[in-house]
C-alpha positions in Angstrom: -8.3 36.5 9.3 -7.0 33.5 7.4 -6.2 31.7 10.7 -9.7 32.5 11.9 -11.1 30.9 8.8 -9.0 27.8 9.2 -10.3 27.3 12.7 -13.9 26.9 11.3 -13.9 23.3 10.0 -17.4 23.3 8.7 -20.0 25.5 7.1 -23.7 25.2 7.2 -25.2 27.7 4.8 -24.0 28.4 1.2 -25.1 30.6 -1.6 -24.6 30.3 -5.3 -24.3 27.4 -7.6 -22.6 24.2 -6.5 -20.9 21.8 -8.9 -20.0 18.2 -7.9 -16.6 17.3 -9.4 -16.2 13.9 -7.9 -18.0 11.3 -5.7 -17.0 7.9 -4.2 -20.6 6.9 -3.7 -21.4 5.8 -7.2 -17.9 4.1 -7.4 -18.7 2.1 -4.3 -22.0 0.9 -5.8 -20.3 -0.1 -9.0 -17.5 -1.8 -7.1 -19.9 -3.9 -5.1 -21.6 -5.3 -8.2 -18.4 -5.5 -10.3 -17.1 -3.2 -12.9 -17.3 -3.7 -16.7 -15.6 -6.9 -17.8 -16.6 -9.5 -20.4 -15.5 -12.3 -18.0 -18.0 -14.1 -15.8 -16.2 -13.1 -12.7 -17.2 -9.7 -11.1 -14.2 -7.3 -10.9 -14.0 -5.1 -7.8 -11.4 -4.3 -5.2 -12.1 -7.4 -3.2 -12.0 -9.9 -6.1 -9.0 -8.2 -7.7 -7.0 -8.6 -4.4 -7.5 -12.4 -4.6 -5.0 -12.3 -7.5 -1.7 -12.9 -5.9 0.2 -10.7 -8.4 -2.2 -7.8 -7.9 -2.2 -8.1 -4.1 1.6 -8.3 -4.1 1.9 -5.2 -6.3 -0.4 -3.1 -4.1 1.3 -4.3 -1.0 4.9 -3.6 -2.2 4.0 -0.1 -3.4 2.2 0.8 -0.2 4.8 -0.7 2.1 7.7 0.9 0.3 6.1 4.3 0.5 5.1 3.8 4.1 8.6 2.9 5.2 10.2 6.0 3.7 11.7 8.3 6.4 9.9 11.6 6.3 11.0 14.8 8.0 10.2 18.5 8.5 12.9 20.8 7.1 13.5 24.5 7.1 15.2 26.4 4.3 18.2 28.3 5.6 21.0 30.3 3.9 23.3 27.3 3.9 20.7 24.9 2.5 18.3 23.3 4.9 18.1 22.1 8.5 16.0 19.4 10.0 13.3 20.5 12.5 12.7 17.4 14.6 10.7 19.2 17.3 8.0 20.5 15.1 4.6 18.9 15.9 4.0 17.9 12.3 7.2 15.9 12.3 5.9 13.7 15.1 2.6 13.3 13.3 4.0 12.1 10.0 6.6 9.9 11.6 5.0 8.4 14.7 1.3 8.8 15.4 -1.1 10.7 13.1 -4.1 9.7 15.1 -5.1 7.6 18.1 -5.8 4.6 15.9 -2.9 4.2 13.6 0.9 4.4 13.5 2.5 6.6 10.8 3.3 3.4 8.8 -0.3 2.2 8.9 -1.7 5.6 8.0 0.6 6.1 5.0 0.0 2.6 3.8 -3.8 2.7 4.0 -3.9 6.2 2.4 -1.9 5.1 -0.6 -3.9 1.9 -0.9 -7.0 4.0 -1.0 -5.6 6.3 -3.6 -4.7 3.4 -5.9 -7.7 1.2 -5.4 -10.5 3.8 -4.9 -8.9 6.7 -6.7 -8.8 9.0 -3.7 -7.2 9.0 -0.3 -9.2 11.2 2.2 -8.2 12.2 5.7 -9.8 14.9 8.0 -7.4 17.4 9.6 -8.6 17.9 13.2 -7.6 21.2 14.7 -8.0 22.9 18.1 -9.5 26.4 18.5 -6.1 27.9 17.8 -5.7 26.1 14.5 -3.1 23.7 15.7 -3.4 20.2 14.2 -4.4 17.5 16.6 -4.8 14.5 14.4 -5.2 13.2 10.8 -8.2 10.9 10.7 -8.4 8.5 7.7 -11.8 8.3 6.1 -13.0 4.9 5.0 -15.0 5.7 1.8 -16.7 2.3 1.9 -18.4 3.4 5.1 -18.4 7.1 4.6 -18.7 8.0 0.8 -17.2 11.4 -0.1 -18.0 14.1 -2.6 -15.9 17.0 -3.8 -17.8 20.1 -4.7 -16.9 23.5 -6.1 -18.9 26.5 -4.8 -18.0 30.2 -5.3 -14.6 29.1 -6.7 -13.7 27.1 -3.6 -13.4 23.4 -3.1 -15.5 21.7 -0.4 -15.9 18.1 0.7 -19.1 16.4 1.7 -18.5 13.2 3.8 -21.4 11.0 4.7 -22.0 10.8 8.4 -21.0 14.5 8.9 -23.7 17.1 9.0 -21.9 19.9 7.3 -19.3 20.2 4.5 -15.5 20.5 5.1 -13.4 23.3 3.8 -10.6 22.0 1.5 -8.0 23.4 4.0 -9.2 20.8 6.5 -9.1 17.7 4.2 -6.0 15.8 3.1 -6.9 14.6 -0.4 -4.5 12.5 -2.5 -6.1 11.7 -5.9 -4.9 8.8 -8.0 -5.2 8.9 -11.8 -7.5 11.8 -12.6 -9.2 13.2 -15.6 -10.2 16.6 -14.1 -7.3 17.3 -11.8 -9.4 17.1 -8.7 -11.1 13.7 -8.3 -9.3 10.5 -9.0 -10.4 7.2 -10.5 -9.5 3.8 -9.0 -7.2 1.6 -11.0 -10.0 -1.1 -11.2 -12.1 1.4 -13.3 -9.7 1.1 -16.2 -8.2 -2.3 -15.6 -11.4 -4.3 -15.2 -11.1 -6.1 -18.5 -7.5 -7.2 -17.9 -8.2 -8.2 -14.3 -11.3 -10.0 -15.3 -9.3 -12.3 -17.7 -6.9 -13.1 -14.9 -9.7 -13.8 -12.4 -11.4 -16.1 -15.0 -8.1 -17.9 -15.5 -7.7 -18.3 -11.8 -11.2 -19.6 -11.4 -10.8 -22.0 -14.3 -7.6 -23.4 -12.8 -9.3 -24.0 -9.5 -12.2 -25.7 -11.1 -9.9 -27.8 -13.3 -7.7 -29.0 -10.4 -10.9 -29.8 -8.4 -12.4 -31.6 -11.3 -10.4 -32.9 -14.2 -7.2 -33.1 -12.2 -8.6 -35.9 -10.0 -10.0 -37.9 -12.9 -12.8 -36.9 -15.2 -13.8 -39.2 -18.0 -16.3 -41.8 -19.2 -16.8 -45.6 -18.9 -17.5 -47.5 -22.1 -18.5 -51.1 -22.9 -19.6 -53.1 -25.8 -22.5 -54.6 -23.9 -25.9 -53.0 -23.4 -26.7 -51.6 -20.0 -29.9 -50.5 -18.4 -30.1 -47.0 -16.9 -30.0 -48.2 -13.3 -26.8 -50.1 -14.0 -25.2 -47.1 -15.7 -26.0 -44.9 -12.7 -24.7 -47.6 -10.3 -21.4 -47.8 -12.1 -21.0 -44.1 -12.5 -21.8 -43.4 -8.8 -19.5 -46.1 -7.6 -16.6 -45.0 -9.8 -17.0 -41.4 -8.9 -17.2 -42.3 -5.2 -14.0 -44.2 -5.4 -12.0 -41.5 -7.2 -13.3 -38.7 -4.8 -12.2 -40.5 -1.6 -9.6 -38.6 0.5 -7.0 -41.4 0.6 -3.6 -42.0 -0.9 -4.4 -45.0 -3.1 -7.6 -45.4 -5.2 -7.8 -48.6 -7.3 -11.2 -49.0 -8.9 -11.9 -52.3 -10.7 -14.1 -52.6 -13.8 -15.7 -55.8 -15.1 -17.6 -56.9 -18.1 -15.0 -55.5 -20.5 -15.6 -52.0 -19.4 -12.9 -49.3 -20.1 -12.4 -45.9 -18.5 -11.3 -43.1 -20.8 -10.0 -40.0 -19.1 -10.9 -36.5 -20.6 -7.6 -34.8 -21.0 -7.1 -31.0 -21.0 -7.3 -29.5 -24.5 -4.5 -27.3 -26.0 -6.8 -24.3 -25.6 -7.4 -25.1 -22.0 -3.7 -25.6 -21.4 -3.0 -22.2 -22.8 -5.6 -20.7 -20.6 -4.1 -22.3 -17.5 -0.8 -20.7 -18.5 -2.4 -17.3 -18.9 -1.3 -16.4 -15.3 2.1 -15.5 -16.6 0.7 -13.1 -19.1 -1.6 -11.8 -16.3 1.4 -11.0 -14.1 2.9 -8.8 -16.8 -0.4 -7.1 -17.4 -0.8 -6.4 -13.7 2.8 -5.1 -13.5 2.0 -2.7 -16.4 -1.2 -1.5 -14.7 0.5 -0.8 -11.3 3.6 0.6 -13.0 5.9 -1.9 -11.3 8.5 -4.3 -12.6 7.3 -8.0 -12.8 10.3 -8.8 -10.6 8.5 -6.9 -7.8 5.7 -9.3 -8.2 8.1 -12.2 -7.7 8.2 -13.1 -11.4 11.9 -13.8 -11.9 11.9 -14.9 -15.5 15.0 -13.7 -17.5 16.3 -11.9 -14.3 20.0 -11.5 -13.8 22.1 -9.7 -11.2 23.3 -7.2 -13.7 19.9 -5.6 -14.0 18.6 -6.1 -10.5 20.0 -2.7 -9.2 18.7 -0.8 -12.2 15.3 -2.3 -11.6 15.3 -1.1 -8.0 16.2 2.4 -9.2 13.4 2.2 -11.8 11.0 1.1 -9.1 11.8 4.1 -6.9 11.7 6.6 -9.7 8.6 5.3 -11.5 6.5 3.7 -8.8 7.3 5.4 -5.4 8.6 8.9 -6.2 5.4 10.2 -8.0 3.3 9.2 -4.9 5.9 10.7 -2.5 5.7 14.0 -4.4 1.9 14.0 -4.3 1.9 13.4 -0.5 4.7 16.0 0.1 2.9 18.7 -1.8 -0.4 18.1 -0.1 1.2 18.0 3.3 3.1 21.2 2.6 -0.1 22.9 1.6 -2.4 21.7 4.4 -0.2 20.9 7.5 1.7 24.2 7.9 0.4 27.5 9.0 1.1 30.5 6.7 3.8 31.7 9.1 5.6 28.3 8.8 5.3 28.4 5.0 6.8 31.9 5.0 9.6 30.7 7.2 10.5 28.0 4.7 9.1 24.9 6.4 8.5 21.9 4.2 8.2 18.0 4.3 10.6 15.7 2.5 10.5 11.9 2.1 13.9 10.2 1.8 13.4 8.0 -1.2 17.2 7.2 -1.3 16.6 4.9 1.7 15.1 2.4 -0.8 18.3 2.4 -2.8 20.6 0.9 -0.2 22.7 -1.7 -2.0 24.9 -4.4 -0.6 27.7 -3.4 1.8 30.5 -3.4 -0.7 28.6 -1.2 -3.2 27.4 1.1 -0.4 31.0 1.5 0.9 32.3 2.3 -2.5 29.5 4.9 -3.1 30.1 6.7 0.2 33.9 6.6 -0.2 33.7 8.4 -3.6 31.4 11.1 -2.1 33.7 11.6 0.9 36.9 11.8 -1.1 35.2 14.1 -3.7 34.2 16.5 -0.8 30.5 16.0 -1.6 29.8 14.6 1.9 31.5 14.7 5.3 32.4 11.6 7.1 29.9 12.5 9.8 27.2 12.9 7.2 27.9 9.4 6.0 27.7 8.1 9.6 24.3 9.8 10.0 23.1 8.0 6.8 24.2 4.7 8.5 22.4 5.8 11.7 25.7 6.1 13.6 26.7 8.8 16.1 29.0 11.6 14.9 32.7 11.7 15.8 34.5 14.9 16.7 36.7 16.1 13.9 34.9 14.3 11.0 32.5 17.2 10.1 34.9 19.0 7.8 34.7 18.0 4.1 37.8 16.5 2.5 39.4 18.3 -0.4 41.2 16.2 -3.0 44.8 17.4 -3.5 44.6 17.0 -7.3 41.3 18.9 -7.5 41.9 22.2 -5.7 40.9 25.6 -6.8 43.5 28.2 -8.0 42.9 30.2 -4.8 43.6 27.1 -2.7 46.8 26.4 -4.6 48.0 30.0 -4.3 47.3 29.9 -0.5 49.2 26.7 -0.1 52.2 28.0 -2.1 52.2 31.2 0.0 52.2 29.1 3.2 55.1 27.0 1.9 57.1 30.1 1.1 56.7 31.4 4.7 58.0 28.1 6.0 
């Protein structure tokens, strides 16, 4: 009966009260005009991405998540085994739909979850309930709503006649205040990003204006208005020429006094450094990931990478894994112990010397076999290297007794 229900992607008639718990329509409108900020620059996804630090932060998080190896596994008595021939495995690693690769799909889904607060994809199924594709929903073109009716969650997507059952929608919310619908990072960071955008705008205006020579001409002699305009236009035209050397000549005791940048303006131009730290805090990444290398040394670089994985990537990986496990497997697969796992350790690969020392310790401690190490390095297995090594000075009492008995026989 459940499988029959899952094969019905839409419903047309409903009874009882319906409660809207989230909508991307209003957010899209607010984003288009700019969210609340005291700066003169509108703050939305498009303007925020013009900040190099913000763009870099979004790109590094999405790219690092998208490049994680993901696989379908099955729980067995000895632990787990990879199930590479499962249809879901191909979908999450190669081609989720006819338009995108798995990397592109994961990247745009996470980007949407961060910027818009929600990542939405439609799960297309055939008449037998088998998943055919995962279709990303662009909420700028097709605003979405989440509704609760009769204690069930439904999704309304503009452009589709009927509503979708929650079983047929992949939904990854970002920061959420109700546990169902997320809020985009711009919603809460508009003020901070507005300051950075204003600083960027001011810097551009300064270098296009004051930087090429802004000032006034003074003289002790009286001048008629036409003469003042003639001198001003001529001097401005000379300084604004696109040439290497500009040498204006003043006569009649005239002097040019440049308007220099004030201390307050200088501090505002340097606000970009403070903005990088604020953006790093908003996106929960290290400033180093935004290519801000102040006070960086090699001793902390590895710990920063571990922190990046555990604080920035792992939470998103868990969100995606749990949603995939819930929506992409049939009940029979779930009962059999199928699940999806992203290998976040792939982001922790260090230099060759450190990596060799790490694997060596695991092998000689018996925690990994030599063929398991070769698999991590994407090398083919070698016969005879699949047995774990046992340190001689770390054997159990049973192993020691067996060895002693063997020696006595000899």
